[in-house]
DRENDODREN-640207 format. One record per residue (C-alpha): residue in three letters; z, x, y. Coordinates in steps of 0.02 Angstrom, whole numbers, padded with zeros to 5 digits, always signed. Example, Ala and Ser with C-alpha at 12.3 -4.5 7.8 and 13.67 -1.06 7.14 Angstrom:
2
ala+00390+00615-00225ser+00357+00684-00053
// end
This chain:
767
met+05251+03870-06060ile+05127+03855-06202gln+04966+03943-06180leu+04806+03885-06261lys+04727+04011-06361pro+04537+04040-06344gly+04455+03926-06458lys+04284+03911-06535tyr+04222+03783-06403arg+04314+03849-06254arg+04160+03923-06167arg+04057+03767-06204ile+04195+03653-06131leu+04211+03758-05976leu+04024+03759-05955leu+04026+03568-05960trp+04162+03556-05838arg+04075+03674-05720thr+03914+03581-05743phe+04004+03416-05706gly+04089+03493-05558ile+03926+03560-05489gly+03835+03398-05527leu+03972+03297-05437ala+03970+03412-05286leu+03782+03405-05280leu+03790+03219-05293ile+03917+03210-05151phe+03812+03332-05052tyr+03655+03229-05081ile+03737+03065-05029ala+03807+03152-04877ala+03632+03224-04838val+03552+03054-04852asn+03689+02971-04750tyr+03676+03101-04611asn+03491+03133-04630phe+03510+03327-04652phe+03365+03424-04572trp+03280+03253-04546leu+03220+03256-04726phe+03287+03088-04781gly+03261+02975-04621gly+03392+02888-04527met+03522+02752-04573pro+03561+02591-04478asp+03693+02631-04349leu+03865+02568-04357gln+03832+02432-04235ala+03687+02371-04342leu+03805+02371-04495glu+03934+02265-04403asn+03804+02148-04336pro+03667+02140-04461lys+03509+02049-04393ser+03371+01957-04479glu+03224+01873-04405ile+03271+01694-04371ala+03151+01564-04302ser+03194+01484-04140glu+03211+01295-04159leu+03174+01146-04044ile+03303+01012-04065ser+03287+00837-04003gln+03415+00751-03898asp+03471+00655-04047gly+03500+00810-04150lys+03344+00824-04256ser+03242+00976-04280ile+03066+00946-04210gly+02987+01118-04230lys+03007+01304-04241tyr+02935+01463-04165leu+02926+01587-04299ile+02854+01738-04385glu+02961+01712-04540asn+03021+01532-04565arg+03205+01562-04580ser+03354+01454-04539pro+03532+01517-04580val+03653+01407-04677glu+03839+01420-04710ile+03890+01454-04890ser+03995+01293-04892glu+03835+01194-04858ile+03745+01261-05016ser+03741+01166-05178pro+03857+01238-05308asn+03713+01215-05435leu+03621+01347-05338ile+03763+01469-05328asn+03800+01455-05513ala+03616+01480-05558leu+03610+01632-05446leu+03760+01716-05516ala+03710+01677-05701thr+03544+01751-05674glu+03542+01889-05541asp+03722+01965-05540thr+03847+01898-05668arg+03978+02029-05615phe+03953+01997-05426ile+04141+01948-05406ser+04210+02106-05489his+04098+02247-05437ser+04108+02337-05264gly+03925+02337-05219ile+03857+02442-05365asp+03871+02386-05539pro+03881+02540-05664arg+03843+02430-05817ser+03681+02365-05737leu+03636+02546-05698leu+03668+02603-05876arg+03563+02454-05938val+03416+02507-05827ala+03430+02686-05882lys+03432+02628-06065gly+03272+02525-06029ile+03184+02674-05950leu+03228+02781-06096thr+03177+02653-06229gly+03028+02588-06133asn+03108+02413-06133ser+03095+02349-05955ser+03147+02166-06002ser+03331+02214-05999gly+03343+02170-05813gly+03360+02263-05648gly+03508+02362-05586ser+03513+02294-05405thr+03659+02188-05363leu+03659+02052-05238thr+03741+02164-05112gln+03603+02297-05134gln+03474+02165-05107val+03560+02107-04949ala+03554+02288-04886lys+03377+02300-04923asn+03329+02130-04839leu+03441+02152-04687phe+03409+02330-04646asn+03233+02360-04716thr+03273+02533-04780arg+03102+02560-04850ser+03012+02543-04685glu+02935+02687-04589glu+03081+02670-04460phe+03198+02753-04589glu+03076+02868-04676gly+03106+03056-04668ser+02993+03203-04724leu+03036+03179-04906gly+02992+02994-04894lys+02811+03043-04903ile+02829+03086-05089pro+02811+02919-05188val+02947+02929-05321val+03063+03024-05201arg+03044+02892-05075ile+03105+02755-05192val+03259+02861-05245ile+03305+02895-05064ala+03286+02709-05022lys+03394+02660-05170thr+03528+02783-05116lys+03530+02711-04941glu+03549+02537-05015trp+03698+02595-05124ile+03783+02667-04974leu+03750+02515-04868ser+03810+02400-05011ile+03983+02492-05022ile+03994+02478-04829leu+03949+02293-04834glu+04073+02257-04970arg+04210+02333-04866lys+04168+02242-04706tyr+04131+02071-04785thr+04199+01950-04912lys+04100+01907-05063gln+04065+01739-04994glu+03995+01814-04834val+03888+01935-04939met+03815+01795-05042gln+03785+01694-04887met+03686+01840-04815tyr+03586+01856-04968leu+03538+01673-04980asn+03489+01675-04797thr+03372+01827-04810val+03282+01813-04974ser+03099+01755-04979phe+03039+01607-05080gly+02854+01627-05039asn+02743+01518-04934asn+02833+01589-04777ala+02998+01504-04835tyr+03140+01629-04804gly+03317+01583-04846val+03374+01443-04963lys+03388+01313-04826val+03202+01322-04780ala+03154+01339-04967ala+03247+01179-05008lys+03151+01086-04870thr+02982+01170-04913tyr+02977+01138-05099phe+03085+00981-05116asp+03099+00904-04944thr+03288+00900-04966asp+03437+00973-04898val+03515+01133-04974arg+03676+01045-05005asp+03583+00913-05115leu+03492+01027-05237asp+03509+00974-05415leu+03512+01083-05568thr+03323+01098-05599gln+03288+01121-05417ser+03417+01257-05400ala+03352+01341-05560leu+03177+01341-05498leu+03221+01423-05330val+03328+01553-05411gly+03191+01588-05538met+03068+01620-05395leu+03177+01765-05328gln+03117+01878-05464asn+02938+01872-05401pro+02893+01731-05273thr+02707+01754-05305ile+02707+01752-05497tyr+02830+01612-05503asn+02754+01514-05358pro+02759+01331-05424met+02607+01282-05316arg+02498+01419-05386phe+02563+01449-05562pro+02662+01294-05611gln+02681+01346-05799asn+02751+01508-05749ala+02870+01433-05633ile+02930+01302-05770asn+02952+01449-05894arg+03056+01552-05772arg+03158+01393-05721asn+03206+01366-05899thr+03256+01544-05919val+03376+01520-05775leu+03439+01362-05855ala+03462+01457-06018gln+03569+01590-05929met+03677+01449-05853ala+03698+01377-06027lys+03749+01554-06088tyr+03885+01572-05959asp+03946+01388-05987asp+03889+01315-05820ile+03794+01187-05920thr+03810+01129-06099glu+03673+01160-06228asp+03633+00974-06227asp+03606+00979-06039phe+03492+01125-06062asn+03389+01039-06193gln+03367+00887-06080leu+03336+00982-05919lys+03206+01103-05984glu+03091+00959-06018lys+03091+00896-05843pro+02935+00914-05729leu+02945+01025-05576gly+02967+00873-05461leu+02894+00958-05305his+02879+00882-05132phe+02795+01024-05056ala+02761+01043-04871met+02749+01202-04779glu+02835+01188-04608thr+02709+01216-04467his+02704+01136-04298ala+02533+01066-04342asn+02606+00947-04473gly+02779+00921-04399pro+02834+00806-04260ala+02783+00824-04081pro+02655+00966-04112tyr+02576+00950-03939phe+02747+00957-03857gln+02798+01110-03966glu+02637+01200-03905ser+02665+01159-03727met+02849+01221-03733arg+02786+01381-03822gly+02709+01446-03658tyr+02862+01397-03554met+02984+01477-03679lys+02885+01636-03688ala+02892+01651-03496trp+03077+01604-03500val+03121+01738-03629lys+03029+01867-03528leu+03115+01829-03369tyr+03282+01815-03458asn+03265+01990-03535glu+03214+02065-03364glu+03367+01992-03278asn+03497+02026-03412gly+03432+02185-03499thr+03422+02098-03663asp+03284+02098-03798leu+03271+01918-03849asn+03117+01868-03949leu+03057+01689-03954tyr+02998+01711-04139thr+03143+01814-04211ser+03299+01784-04110gly+03346+01615-04177leu+03361+01529-04011arg+03422+01347-04011ile+03320+01248-03887tyr+03392+01076-03849thr+03256+00964-03784thr+03253+00791-03700ile+03137+00719-03836asp+03206+00580-03940ser+03141+00597-04120arg+03145+00409-04146met+03039+00373-03992gln+02926+00519-04034glu+02900+00445-04207tyr+02858+00271-04134met+02740+00341-04006glu+02648+00437-04134asp+02634+00289-04248ala+02583+00171-04115leu+02450+00285-04044thr+02380+00326-04218arg+02369+00154-04270his+02287+00099-04108met+02162+00242-04104lys+02113+00214-04285glu+02062+00039-04233gln+01973+00094-04075gln+01872+00222-04169lys+01805+00089-04286thr+01760-00021-04132phe+01676+00131-04050asn+01578+00177-04209asp+01520-00007-04228his+01469-00009-04044trp+01364+00149-04059lys+01304+00118-04239gly+01140+00204-04263arg+01152+00299-04092asn+01238+00445-04015pro+01367+00404-03885trp+01326+00536-03755ile+01218+00452-03623asp+01169+00475-03446glu+01188+00356-03295asn+01035+00261-03352gly+01107+00232-03526lys+00985+00357-03608glu+01041+00491-03737ile+01064+00659-03647pro+00933+00780-03715gly+01001+00943-03778phe+01177+00881-03771ile+01241+00966-03929asn+01144+01129-03900thr+01227+01139-03725ala+01400+01113-03807val+01350+01250-03930arg+01315+01369-03797arg+01481+01343-03714leu+01580+01398-03872pro+01660+01573-03862tyr+01618+01592-04047phe+01434+01563-04017asn+01437+01693-03878val+01524+01824-03987leu+01386+01793-04118lys+01252+01809-03988asn+01317+01973-03923lys+01340+02043-04096leu+01180+01976-04183gly+01062+01921-04049glu+01034+01744-03997glu+00907+01694-04136glu+01025+01758-04273ala+01170+01667-04192trp+01079+01503-04197lys+01040+01536-04382val+01225+01556-04418met+01264+01402-04318arg+01131+01305-04421lys+01191+01367-04593pro+01286+01234-04693tyr+01447+01273-04795lys+01591+01180-04865met+01729+01136-04739lys+01866+01010-04721val+01856+00888-04580phe+01965+00759-04502ser+01934+00573-04530trp+02042+00423-04499asp+02048+00391-04691gly+02114+00564-04715glu+02057+00744-04720lys+01895+00758-04819glu+01790+00899-04884val+01607+00903-04833thr+01459+01018-04826met+01390+01038-04646ser+01336+01171-04529pro+01441+01221-04369ile+01321+01125-04264asp+01340+00967-04375ser+01525+00983-04362ile+01517+00989-04168lys+01412+00833-04172tyr+01527+00749-04290tyr+01683+00781-04185lys+01600+00729-04026his+01599+00549-04096phe+01787+00539-04092leu+01882+00459-03950arg+02030+00562-03886ala+02196+00502-03818gly+02363+00557-03739met+02527+00472-03706met+02692+00514-03629ala+02856+00419-03594met+02994+00474-03469asp+03162+00405-03419pro+03144+00382-03233arg+03326+00392-03201asn+03346+00575-03247gly+03169+00637-03284his+03202+00661-03468val+03038+00663-03567lys+03072+00558-03717ala+02907+00568-03809trp+02743+00666-03796val+02582+00641-03894gly+02443+00747-03832gly+02304+00699-03949ile+02249+00609-04108asn+02276+00756-04232phe+02344+00924-04184lys+02263+01017-04332tyr+02093+00965-04278phe+02110+00924-04091gln+02230+01049-04015tyr+02187+01015-03834asp+02337+00932-03756his+02287+00768-03657val+02455+00748-03582lys+02469+00900-03470gln+02310+01006-03499gly+02189+00858-03484lys+02144+00789-03318arg+02032+00642-03294gln+01993+00511-03160pro+02137+00383-03160gly+02027+00235-03093ser+02133+00093-03029thr+02297+00163-03086phe+02289+00266-02926lys+02287+00110-02817pro+02479+00095-02801phe+02476+00262-02703val+02360+00177-02583tyr+02465+00021-02564thr+02620+00130-02544ala+02543+00228-02401gly+02491+00068-02316leu+02665-00016-02335asp+02766+00142-02287lys+02657+00171-02134asn+02676-00009-02081phe+02485-00045-02082ile+02528-00190-02203ser+02678-00290-02254pro+02727-00350-02431cys+02682-00538-02397glu+02524-00501-02300lys+02357-00565-02365ile+02192-00471-02349met+02023-00538-02363asp+01922-00510-02528ser+01763-00465-02443pro+01651-00308-02434val+01723-00155-02337thr+01604-00021-02281phe+01656+00156-02236gln+01528+00212-02105ala+01439+00381-02103gly+01509+00491-01963val+01662+00379-01940asp+01755+00371-02104asp+01729+00546-02182val+01569+00498-02279gln+01399+00568-02263glu+01319+00397-02294asp+01386+00223-02286tyr+01495+00182-02437thr+01541+00005-02487pro+01655-00008-02644lys+01615-00154-02757asn+01729-00263-02862ser+01716-00238-03045asn+01612-00395-03066gly+01516-00376-02905val+01583-00539-02837tyr+01688-00564-02680ser+01790-00731-02662glu+01788-00714-02467gln+01967-00785-02478pro+02132-00701-02424leu+02233-00627-02568ser+02414-00577-02564leu+02452-00393-02602arg+02522-00444-02772gln+02372-00546-02820ala+02255-00408-02766leu+02350-00271-02857gly+02382-00380-03011lys+02195-00420-03025ser+02147-00253-02968val+02026-00312-02828asn+01937-00160-02763ser+01888-00229-02594val+02071-00252-02542thr+02118-00077-02594ala+01966-00014-02490asn+02028-00110-02341ile+02197-00030-02352met+02118+00142-02372lys+02006+00113-02218met+02169+00078-02118val+02279+00220-02174lys+02142+00357-02202ala+02120+00465-02356asn+02222+00610-02299thr+02377+00494-02286val+02349+00435-02461val+02334+00611-02529asp+02497+00656-02442tyr+02592+00510-02523ala+02520+00543-02694his+02575+00724-02686lys+02749+00687-02623leu+02777+00557-02762gly+02733+00681-02900ile+02546+00712-02909thr+02517+00902-02908ser+02329+00910-02933asp+02210+00935-02786leu+02137+00770-02732pro+01976+00735-02636ala+02020+00663-02466thr+01874+00540-02464pro+01866+00349-02459ala+01817+00340-02644leu+01990+00410-02689cys+02056+00229-02660leu+01975+00195-02833gly+02043+00344-02921thr+01909+00479-02904gly+02027+00633-02912asp+02066+00707-03082val+02249+00698-03133ser+02353+00712-03298ile+02460+00586-03385tyr+02610+00706-03355glu+02579+00693-03163met+02549+00501-03169val+02705+00468-03269ser+02806+00577-03149ala+02736+00490-02995tyr+02758+00317-03059ser+02941+00361-03096ser+02971+00368-02911phe+02946+00180-02902ala+03055+00143-03046asn+03196+00264-02987gly+03228+00181-02820gly+03110+00297-02720tyr+03183+00453-02787lys+03055+00580-02855val+03126+00653-03017met+03044+00809-03091pro+03000+00787-03278met+03130+00879-03379thr+03097+00939-03558ile+03239+01059-03597leu+03424+01028-03575arg+03495+01197-03626ile+03460+01355-03727glu+03583+01437-03843asp+03575+01600-03947arg+03590+01599-04133his+03781+01606-04124gly+03796+01460-04006lys+03821+01554-03843leu+03746+01462-03695leu+03606+01560-03617ala+03544+01432-03492glu+03575+01252-03446phe+03452+01137-03350his+03487+00994-03228glu+03385+00851-03154gln+03300+00880-02990gln+03278+00725-02878ser+03225+00704-02697gln+03212+00536-02601glu+03029+00512-02549leu+03029+00324-02523ser+03168+00200-02475glu+03241+00091-02604asn+03163-00064-02528met+02991+00020-02525ala+03000+00071-02704tyr+03052-00105-02750asn+02912-00172-02654met+02787-00075-02766leu+02876-00134-02924tyr+02870-00315-02864leu+02681-00302-02830met+02645-00212-02993arg+02740-00346-03093gly+02601-00460-03041ala+02483-00376-03170val+02598-00431-03305glu+02684-00594-03242asp+02547-00685-03142pro+02400-00785-03204gly+02245-00668-03218gly+02341-00512-03210thr+02261-00365-03300ala+02411-00331-03408gly+02451-00508-03458arg+02407-00476-03638leu+02573-00372-03655arg+02650-00534-03708gln+02574-00528-03879trp+02687-00380-03917gly+02852-00479-03869val+02899-00348-03741thr+02896-00461-03588asp+03028-00592-03640gly+03189-00560-03548asn+03107-00406-03473glu+03032-00353-03309ile+02872-00239-03327ala+02776-00169-03178ala+02606-00108-03239lys+02433-00052-03189thr+02276-00033-03286gly+02131+00086-03245thr+01954+00119-03289ser+01847+00255-03213gln+01662+00251-03176asn+01552+00199-03330his+01711+00161-03426ser+01731+00348-03467asp+01919+00337-03445gly+02042+00201-03492trp+02218+00210-03427phe+02375+00109-03436met+02538+00146-03337gly+02689+00040-03383met+02863+00039-03306thr+03028-00042-03356his+03195-00013-03275asn+03233+00134-03394leu+03066+00200-03461val+02901+00245-03388ala+02748+00278-03505gly+02566+00317-03475val+02417+00307-03594trp+02240+00383-03574val+02094+00359-03688gly+01919+00431-03675gly+01791+00541-03748glu+01789+00733-03750asp+01657+00726-03623arg+01638+00598-03478ser+01467+00552-03544ile+01547+00487-03703his+01603+00306-03675tyr+01579+00124-03711arg+01428+00039-03630ser+01526-00114-03567leu+01678-00142-03463ala+01737-00278-03588leu+01758-00145-03721gly+01792+00010-03613gln+01922-00058-03494gly+02099+00016-03491gly+02178-00151-03539arg+02074-00140-03699val+02073+00043-03748ala+02241+00101-03682met+02365-00039-03654pro+02387-00094-03837ala+02463+00076-03883trp+02592+00056-03739gly+02632-00123-03804ala+02652-00065-03987phe+02760+00084-03935met+02878-00021-03830gln+02885-00155-03966lys+02954-00021-04084val+03077+00044-03954tyr+03146-00128-03926asn+03160-00164-04112asp+03266-00006-04143gln+03443-00067-04110thr+03504+00115-04105leu+03416+00143-03946ile+03540+00049-03846gln+03508+00138-03685tyr+03331+00076-03683arg+03353-00117-03694lys+03259-00247-03596gly+03312-00303-03423pro+03263-00319-03242phe+03238-00183-03114pro+03388-00150-02999arg+03363-00256-02848pro+03409-00174-02681glu+03550-00265-02591gly+03485-00398-02470tyr+03299-00371-02527thr+03183-00507-02459gly+03010-00446-02503glu+02960-00579-02624cys+02822-00694-02563ala+02825-00881-02602thr+02639-00884-02640asp+02629-00740-02758ser+02678-00834-02917thr+02562-00975-02893gln+02389-00970-02978val+02245-00934-02872ser+02108-01063-02882glu+01939-01016-02962asp+01846-01021-02805val+01964-00891-02726tyr+01954-00755-02862thr+01858-00752-03024pro+01908-00620-03150pro+01764-00522-03227ala+01687-00613-03371lys+01770-00568-03547ser+01884-00452-03447asp+02066-00442-03404asp+02058-00276-03317glu+02028-00199-03146gly+01888-00149-03042val+01804+00016-03086leu+01716+00151-02986phe+01543+00126-02931
// end
């Protein structure tokens, strides 16, 4: 064996090897210390289960029955996407700019680290960062820089960053071993932030370009990849020139690595940003009132599910897939129909009250102090009063400032005080509308107001108002089902008095017809209900008694408390559209009450079924009795003088059977319309925020004017959509052997028998 003689540099070489060995040992010890959190100095690492199942906060999503997204519950707006669904343009831009050696490195790129070290030594920070895509995935998924993973040394600023980086290196190597490159890139693109609460490339494509991630073109892809370096500085909404410069840098990188040609680059860098920006919130998305109503339900469901199953689901972060009964097409048609109708109604209402305030008392005079009373009811005012004192609180309420307000011509910026804004909004009519399939209870469309951003009170389920004459079918049902009357019976149109001490009234009460006129002639039930003659309804109420009517209303679907008084025959008990649509569906469903159903099933983020819901039905009326009521209510549409005859102008009556009822409460404060076909029941309410805000005349304020047109326009759109084949026109299913039709019902009543109200095609109202 040849022995090396001691040389001139032997001691130095040995020293270098010892130093290298000690350094390597210290590095290994340091990495092990960080990984195992020696003496609790370095903070914990994610456990193995977390590494195998990395979690990110994913918004829970509401999905329509026809497969469309109709809203999310979120903290971070994040929706995962498969790598195969992402545009190749974006993947090429990402690799060219963020991690060119992503395919070849094993989670840590030594060349990038050397480049960073060189930049630090030379003071040139423009040479780029050292983090690979895998390291960024580790940081995004496991949040290694949070207090949860912070040890004692984490309190020292620079040391804290070094430890966090070390953890990211360790996690990166583990991730690279457990996942393919495609899976790592998919995780990266699903977790990065693009600003404006857009997390993940799928949401970013929708937010900035209103497009699907698979359809991103070169400039769009380059813009999004460019934003990754700093979503604030390169935010195209705030700093468009910065965004263009950064986008062009990405395009230059793509040209450098031959993803595009130089000619392509020269053309593309001159293009504008081409944004179609819209932050995704439920205030500007479809079905916002429905979304908000379901939020409370889903929070309660999640809490109960966790208690029963020992899980930790979160509505805002667990990525639940909530499949609803809403049809996105019908929802769009209802929103459009109600919006167009209410815009016209508001113009009529403004012209009607031009120069005057619409809040009036029973004598038609403006209510003194109305706005001040409204201010005093505000929680905000009471907070101010408790903090500053009443006098200072009023000063704050009277101080004008710039604000954005709703108008039917679009959002506008004005200068007004909080008191002025309250007065401004009190002039607006409100509305609510809902449609349901009576065969299974599926709620198909839900519009709770005229604009969710400015009017968040839901008039479908939250709001309860007097239904007026739309309550009369429950009185007729009680009379028929208890055999006090028969379908072909005629009742005199003459005054009916409920006597004090006899009929549950403290003083004599005589309901009046809407025009104050009685024909003193016998009317068939179909004529009386179709023309909404109050005296006939009062006569039936006197026979069956109020308690019986309350019982029938409740068993058919009304859940609100109702006053068991004679005046209930004209609809004095407050109810919601949700209840009314549910109860009317019992008529259209052959006497079976079907509970409104909004959710079909709930799945977790991986598609595992967590819950499935089924329709609930119970027979409350015989099929013949339900058809009797449909037959009677068809008179409002089909017979001369019926209060819903104007539905013909929307083309929804041809080849179709519609049973309907209009309703107007006292002083025209509430206008209602309830319409049924064999496969759809929908209800509409229109009125002011306060009952004292209304039209001054029945001709303008009746339900057939303020509510029915929205129903007609909605159904017209439904019938014009040939894809909605399950909601075609047709007759109501007729019970076998039914003989309830009356020969005289279809004949026109002579003028001396019944005279409709002047300039009115609506029903009697409360007096």
